[in-house]
N, C-alpha and C positions, 0 to 999 in steps of 0.2 A: 627108611623114614628119616626125616630131617629134624634134628633136635637143636634148638637154640637155648643156650644156658646163659642166664644173666649172672655175671660174676665169674671170675677166673681165679679165685683164691684156692687154698689147699683142699677144701671140701669139694668145691666145684670141680677142681682138677681130678680128684678121685672119682667123681661121677663120670666125667668125660672119659677117663681112661677105661672105666668099666663098660660104658656104652660103646666106645670105639672098638673094644675087643669083641663086642657082639655084632659089629657090622653097621652101626648107626652112623649117619652123616652128622657131624657136629660142627657148630660154630659157637663162639662165646663173645660176650661183650664185657668191657671193663671201663673203669674211670681213667682219666688221663694221668692220675697220680695214685697208683695202687698203694694200699697200706697193708699188704699181706705179710704177716710175720714169718710164716713157714714158706718162704719164697723159693727155697730149693726144690720144693715139691708143688709149686704153683705155676700155672701158665700165665698168671698175671705179670710175671717179670718180663714177658715178651714185649710188654708195653715200652719198657725202657732199655731192653737188651736186644730187641728185634725178633728173637725167637727163644723158645725154651723147650727142653726135652725132659720128660718125666717117665721113668720106667719104659723107655723105648718109644714113647709116643711124643711126636713133635708138634708144637704149636708155633705159628708164625703170625707176626703183626700184619694186619691187612690195612690198606689205605682206603679201601672203598668196598662196596658190595661186589662189584665185578672182580676185584682183586681177591676178595674172600672166596668167591666161587672157584676161582682158579686154584687157590691154595687147597681148598677142600677136594677138588678134582684130582689133585696130585697125591691125596692120601693124608694130608696134614690137617691140623685144626686151625682155622683162622680165628684170630683175636681182633675184634673191632673196638676201637675207642668210641664207645656209645653208651654212656651211663643211663640214658633214658630208654635204651633198647628200641630206638626208632627204626632199626632194621626190620622190625616186625612188619612194617607196612610195605616194605619193598621185597623182602625175602620171606614169604609166609611159611613158618615152620609147622610141622605136624605136631610137634611137642614143644612147649615152653617150660623150662625149669628155672624158677627163681631161687638161685643159690647165693644171694647176696649176704644172707645171714645178718640182716639189719635188726632183727628182733621185732620188726614191724613191716607192714606192707608199704612199699615205696612206689606204688603205681602198677601193680600187677592185677589183671582182671581175668575172670574165668572165661571171658570171651576173646582173649588174646590169641588163642590157638585151639584146635580141636581137643587137645589134651594140655592142661595146665597143672603143673606140680610145683609145690612150694616147700621150702625147708624151714622147719622150726617154728617157734612162736611168732604170732603176729598175723597168722592166716587162719581162716576157717574153711575147711573142706566143704564143698557144696555151695559156698557163697563167693569166696575170693578165688578159688581154684577147685580142681576136681579131686586132688589128693594132697595131703600134707605128710611130710616125712618127719618122724621124731628125730631130733638131733641131740637130746640130752643123754649123756653117758649113763649107762645103767641097763636094766633089764629090757627096756623098750626101745633102745637105740636102733634106728633103722626101720621101725614099724611104720606101715602105711595106714593112714587114716583117711577114710572116704567120707566121714562125717566128723564134724567137730574140729578141735584145735590140738596142737602139740602141747606138752607140758609148759607152763609159764617159765620165763627166764628168772632164775634165782639170783643172778648177779655173782654167783660163786663158781669159779672155774671147776671143771670136772677133776676128780682125783686121779693122779697118775703117779704110780710108785709110792703111794702113801702121802703125797703132797698135793695141795690144791692152790690156794692163793700164793703160797711162797714161790711157786714155779714161774709166775708171771712177772716179767720185767715191765715196769710202767714208767712213763715219763714223769719226772718231778715237776715239770713246768711246761709252759708253751715255748716253742722254739724250734731249732733245727737239730735233728738227731744225728749223732755220730757214733757208730759202734766202735768199741775198743777190743771186742772179741768177735771171732767169726763163727758162723754156724759149723758145728762139729767140734769146736774147742771144748776142752774140759776146764771147768772153773771151780773155785772154792767159795764157800760162803764168806761174804764180806769183801770179795774181790771186785774192783770196778770193771764193769762189762760194757759200759756205754757212757756217753755224756750228752747233755742237751745244753747248748750254748755255754759250755765250760763247766756245768754242774754235773758231777759224776752220778752214775746210777750203779748200785751195788747188787751183787748176787745175794739172794736170800737163802740159798742152799747150795750144797755141792751137787754137781751134775754136769751134763753136756748141753751146750747151747744148741737147741733144736730149731729155734727160730729167732730172727733178728731183722728189724727193718733195714732197708738199704740206707747207705750213707746219704745225708742231705734231705731225708724225709722231714716234712713239716709235722710236728706233733703238738698235742695239747696236754694240759695237766691231767695225769691219771691214765693217759692213753696206753693201751697195750702195745708194747714196742719190741718185746722179745719173749722167749719161752725157754726155760731150763728143764731138761728132762733128768730126773733123779735116777733113772734106770741105767744111765751111762752107756747106752748102746749107740755108738756113732752111726751105725748103719740105719738107725731109725730116722736120722736127720735127712736122709736122701731117698726115702721110700714112702709111698702113700700110707697113711696111718690106718690103723684098725677102724677108727671112727669113720674116716672117709670111705673106706671099702664097704662098711656096713650101710652107710647112707646111700652109696652108689647102688648097692643091691636092692635097697628099698625103692629107689627111683626106677630101676629096671623092672621090678615087680609091678609097680604102678603102671608103667607104660604097657607092659604085656597084658595086664588085667583090663585096662581102660580101652586099649585098642582092639581087644578080642583076637589077637594074633593066633592064639591057640584055641579059639572057640571051636567046639565040636560041630557047629553049623558049617564050618569051612571044610 
């Protein structure tokens, strides 16, 4: 089965890795200027680095659909710069997964593919797609919904290591982002970790930099630009998160259920 994933951020990458391990053919689309914070575990960085490897799975930037087919045939995951996912019309997937995490529907339709799956709030299963995957941390993370919608966006980051809002690094203004610390670095509360056009951004807690936008990224006021993990486990910075694995499992469950792969009629 061919699965097209819209978005190549860290959650989308977790899904891709899980499906790839199960033998699915994968392709992903991204914007020309990705703003993935957890870029060490995201295939989106292939857009500006040419390729990216996460947990042994390699993604390569493709210049066209024929190039993407070649990359996929070699066993890698092609990344296409195609924010509108127009590749749908040329390379018809069996499954479409909207993993943009925009908290709203940006042009995904239930008719886009035989199976359409969407992540998080902004979608209604049975109307916009065939299944919605819950993305909010907690008891229902990764749950598959075949009717209705995911829990609404609260605007409050999920709690990690006892911290929520404090762990997010946000831009103080509009401008160009420059990191002062690297992913994997240990930082202290009050330490400058980045700057936007000369204005410093300070850590709000002690921890390890788990995510940080790439140097030169354009940001706006309040934009999420980094992530500090209070658990101080450097290895977490370079592996797929528990959240991404759980959501990936939900996507896999939805595909198997909706495709009837294990139907007794077969």
